[in-house]
N, C-alpha and C positions, 0 to 999 in steps of 0.2 A: 504494500500500500504506500502510495506517495504521501508526502506531508500535506499536500492540498486535499487529497482524499480523506486523510485522517481528520483534518480540520472540518471538512464538510460533514463527515459522519459524527464527529464529536459534538459539533454545534447542533446537529439534529437531535442527538441524545439529550443535550442540555436544554434545548427548547422544550422537548417533551417533559423533562423533569420540572422545569420552571412552570409549565402549564399545569402540571399535576400539583405542584406546591401551591400555586394560586388557587386552584380548585379546592384543595384541602383547607386552606386558610381563609376561604370566603365564608366559612361557617363561624359565626361569633363564638367566642369562648364563654359559654354561659354556666358551665359547671366543671368540676374536676373531672368528671367522666368524659366530657367532651374534650377536655384538654388531653386526657390519656389517649383517647381515640385519635385525635389529631397528631399527637406525638408519634403514635404507632404508625400512622399512615405516612407521615413525613419521613420517618426512618425507612419504611419499606420503599418509598419512592426514591430516596437517596441511594439506598443499597442496590436497587434495580438499575439505576443509572450507572452506578459505580461498576457493577458487574458488566454492563454493556461496554463501558469505556475500557475495562480491563481486557475484554475480548478483542480489542483492536491491537494489532501488532504494529507498533510505530516504526518508521524508518530509523535506521541507525543514527542518523545525524541529529535526531531530536529525542532519542530514547531517554537520555538522562533527564531532560526537562520534563518529558511526559511522565516518567516515573515519579519525579518530585511532585508534579501536579497531582497525580493520583494519591500520593502519600498525604498531601495536605487535605484532600477530600476525605481520606480515611479518618482523619482527626475530626472532621465535621460529623461523620457518622457516629464516632465515639461520643461526641457531645450531644447528638440527637438521642442516643441511647440513654445518656445521663439525664437528659430532659424528660424522656419517657418515664424513667424510674422515679424522678422527682414528682412528676404529675401523678403517678400511681400512689406515691406516698403523701400526696397533697402538700408538697413542700414548695411553695411558691418562690421562696428565696433561691433554692437550688435550681429550680426551673429557669428563673431569670438569669442566674449566673451562667448556666450552660448556654443560654441564648447570647449573652454578652460575650462569652469566650468565642463562640462561633463567629459572631460579628467582628471581633477583634482580629481574627485571622483572615478576613475577607480580602484585605489589601494584598497579602502575600499570594493567596490563591489567584486573584485577578492578575497579578504581575506574571506569575508562572503561566497562566493561560494565554496571556498576550504574547509571551515569548514563543509559545508554540504556534501561535497564529489564530487562536480561537477568537471569534467575535462574540457569540452568544455566551459561551462558557466563561468569557472574561468579564462579563457584566455582573455587577453585584446583584445578588438575589434580593428580593423584597424581604424586609424584616419579618421573622416569624411572629 
């Protein structure tokens, strides 16, 4: 796969992920159970996109950057899992902290995505 093909495929995956995130987050958080459900769905959407991105074999010239980008996305999945656990425990402070930590790493993820050539994947996601 060429770098241009990787960028096109990756941006398609990120578009689908972003659309799914927007759909999930369009439901107002009215209770802890809604928060748990949303956290579970966000985690599933992120993990599905991550699996799809991992299935792409990058060209050698961008392999290191691509691997670094995927690693930063893994950290977000870890934070989404912490957020899900916090929602289940009805721990609003821990839930907020996980969201803040995910947002704090956005700049690095975006920089790595731009280095690869991504357009959609390099855009910051809407705040959860």
